[in-house]
C-alpha positions, -999 to +999 in steps of 0.1 A: +533-379-226+496-375-233+487-379-197+512-353-186+498-328-212+462-336-200+473-330-164+489-297-173+458-286-192+437-295-162+459-275-138+458-245-161+421-247-164+418-249-127+441-219-123+420-199-148+388-207-129+403-196-096+417-164-111+383-156-126+366-163-092+391-139-075+384-112-100+347-116-096+350-114-058+370-083-061+345-067-084+316-077-061+334-062-031+341-030-050+305-025-061+291-033-026+316-009-011+306+019-033+270+014-022+279+012+014+300+044+014+269+064+004+259+063+040+293+069+056+293+084+091+329+088+101+356+103+078+340+090+047+350+054+055+329+040+084+293+032+077+264+016+098+261-012+073+292-025+054+279-050+028+313-061+014+321-079+047+290-101+043+297-107+007+333-116+014+323-141+041+296-156+018+322-160-010+346-178+014+319-202+025+308-209-010+341-210-029+367-217-002+397-200+013+415-198-020+396-166-031+410-145-002+432-124-026+400-112-042+389-097-009+423-080-004+422-066-039+387-053-036+395-037-002+426-021-015+409-006-046+382+008-023+405+024+003+432+036-020+410+064-032+398+075+003+426+064+026+446+091+043+481+075+039+495+044+022+501+028+056+464+032+065+453+018+031+474-013+035+464-019+071+427-014+065+429-038+035+446-064+057+420-060+084+391-062+059+407-095+047+415-110+080+381-104+095+361-126+071+389-152+069+388-155+107+350-157+107+352-184+080+377-205+100+356-202+131+324-213+113+342-241+096+356-253+130+321-256+145+306-274+115+286-246+100+260-257+075+254-235+045+217-242+044+213-224+078+185-248+086+196-254+122+195-231+152+232-238+159+241-225+125+222-193+130+238-188+164+273-195+150+268-170+122+256-143+147+282-148+174+312-162+157+308-149+122+295-114+130+303-104+166+336-121+171+351-122+136+345-085+129+365-075+160+396-079+138+386-054+111+373-028+135+404-029+157+429-029+128+410-002+108+404+022+137+439+017+149+453+024+114+434+057+113+448+068+146+484+058+138+482+076+105+470+108+122+437+108+104+418+102+136+422+117+171+430+091+198+400+103+217+378+092+188+392+057+186+364+039+206+335+057+189+350+050+155+357+014+165+322+008+177+307+022+144+331+001+124+325-031+144+287-028+142+288-019+105+308-049+096+287-072+119+255-059+103+270-066+069+275-102+079+240-105+095+222-090+065+242-100+034+257-134+042+224-152+049+209-135+018+236-148-005+235-183+010+197-184+007+198-173-030+221-202-038+198-228-022+164-216-031+164-202-066+159-236-082+126-241-062+110-209-073+092-224-104+073-247-081+059-220-059+021-217-060+002-186-070-013-182-035+022-182-020+033-155-045+003-134-035+011-138+002+048-129-004+039-097-023+014-088+004+041-093+030+067-072+012+042-043+006+030-044+042+065-044+058+077-017+034+047+006+043+050+000+080+088+005+081+086+037+061+058+050+085+078+039+116+110+056+104+092+088+093+071+095+124+084+116+152+070+090+176+092+060+180+072+033+163+100+010+152+086-019+172+057-022+147+081-039+123+087-070+144+053-087+138+060-086+101+094-101+105+078-129+126+053-134+097+081-137+072+100-162+093+069-183+101+055-185+066+086-182+044+114-194+067+149-181+059+143-167+024+114-145+036+132-135+068+165-124+052+147-105+024+125-086+048+155-080+071+174-064+043+145-042+034+139-031+070+176-024+076+180-004+044+150+018+051+162+024+087+197+033+076+184+058+051+162+074+077+191+077+102+214+092+075+188+119+067+180+125+104+143+119+100+116+103+122+130+088+155+165+098+144+158+136+142+173+161+166+198+136+181+236+135+180+255+109+160+262+086+190+225+085+200+214+078+165+240+051+161+229+034+193+192+035+183+199+024+147+222-005+155+200-017+184+170-018+161+189-034+132+206-059+154+173-068+171+155-072+137+183-093+123+184-116+154+147-120+155+143-128+118+174-150+115+170-171+147+133-176+144+136-186+107+163-212+117+141-226+145+111-229+121+134-246+094+148-270+120+113-279+133+100-284+097+130-306+089+123-327+120+086-331+111+096-342+076+120-368+090+093-381+114+068-385+085+094-404+065+101-427+094+064-433+099+059-441+062+087-466+063+075-482+095+040-485+080+055-502+049+075-526+071+044-535+093+024-541+062+050-565+050+049-583+084+011-586+082+014-600+046+039-625+059+014-640+085+005-667+059+042-677+058+047-663+024+082-672+014+086-639-005+084-620+028+116-613+047+124-635+078+116-620+112+152-614+119+157-593+088+125-574+095+136-566+131+170-553+117+152-531+092+130-516+120+161-509+141+178-492+111+147-470+105+147-460+141+184-454+141+191-480+168+216-508+170+206-542+183+213-547+220+240-571+229+229-605+240+229-609+278+228-641+299+196-651+315+193-650+352+208-681+368+231-689+339+268-692+344 
C-alpha cells in the first residue's frame, strides 16, 4: 500500500514538473516572439530573425520531446492576435511546432552532441536543424496565409523565402547561445582577469565596427569577419555565439531602418543582402568555433595519453631491479594497449609451423 502511494506521488510530482516546463517553454516562446515581431517585414508576421524557433529547438534538445505542447501553446498565443483567420492561426501554430520537432528528430538521429564541440555537430545544426528543419514551418506558414486569402499567390515564394531564412537564422543564432549558456556558466568564476579584459575589448571592438559598417553608405560589412574569427579562436563557442548574436541584431536593426548599405533598396534586395551577411557570419563563427573546440579537445586527449604513458614507462624503469611490487610485463603491455586504444593482436603461427 505504501509503495503504491509513493509511486503515485512520484508520478504526480513528475507530471507537475513536466507541466511547469511546458508553461515555461510557452512563456519563453511568447516573449521571444514579441521581440522578433518588432522587426516584421511581411504582413506583421514574417521577420528576418525569428528567435522562438531557436528557443524551441534548444528546449527540445535540453528537455526532450515531451515539452512540444509548450511550443504549440506559445505559437498559438502569438498568432491568435495577428492571424487573419482561425484556420491560418491553427496551421501556423502547427507548422511552428513541427519544424523544431523535425529538426530535433534529425539531430537526434545523427547523434548530435549538446556541447557542440565537434565539427559534425556544427554542420548538423546548420544543415539539418536550420536549413532542412525550417522548410516545414515556412511551407505550412506561407501556404496557410495564401489559403486564408491574407496573401496573394504571387507573393508566396517571397514570403516563403523570408519565413524560411528567418526561422533558420533563429536556429543558428539562438540555439547555440542557449546550449553554450547551459555548459559554460559554471566555469565563469575560474576565468582570469586578463581573459575578462580581452573579452570586454572584443565586445567593444566588434560593436563599434558593426555599427560603423551598418551606418556607412559604403558597404563595409566584411570588416566584421576578423572580429568573429578573433572570437572563435580565443573564446571558442561562447565567444563566437555571443558576437554572432550582437552582429546579427545590429544588422537587422540597420536593415529595418533602411540605413547604411540597406538604404535606397527595395525589400527583396535588402533581404538578400541581410540574410547573406547574417548567414555568412553565423557559419563563419559557428563552424570555426567547432573546429577550434575539436582541435583543443584532441590536444587535451593527447596530453593525457602522454602523461599516462610516461607514468607507465616510469613504472617499467623502476621494475628493472625486479621489484615485486611492479606489475608483470604482460600486465604493463596490456595497460599500454589500453591507453593507446588498441586491442592485442591475435597470435599467429610462426613460419614453417603446421
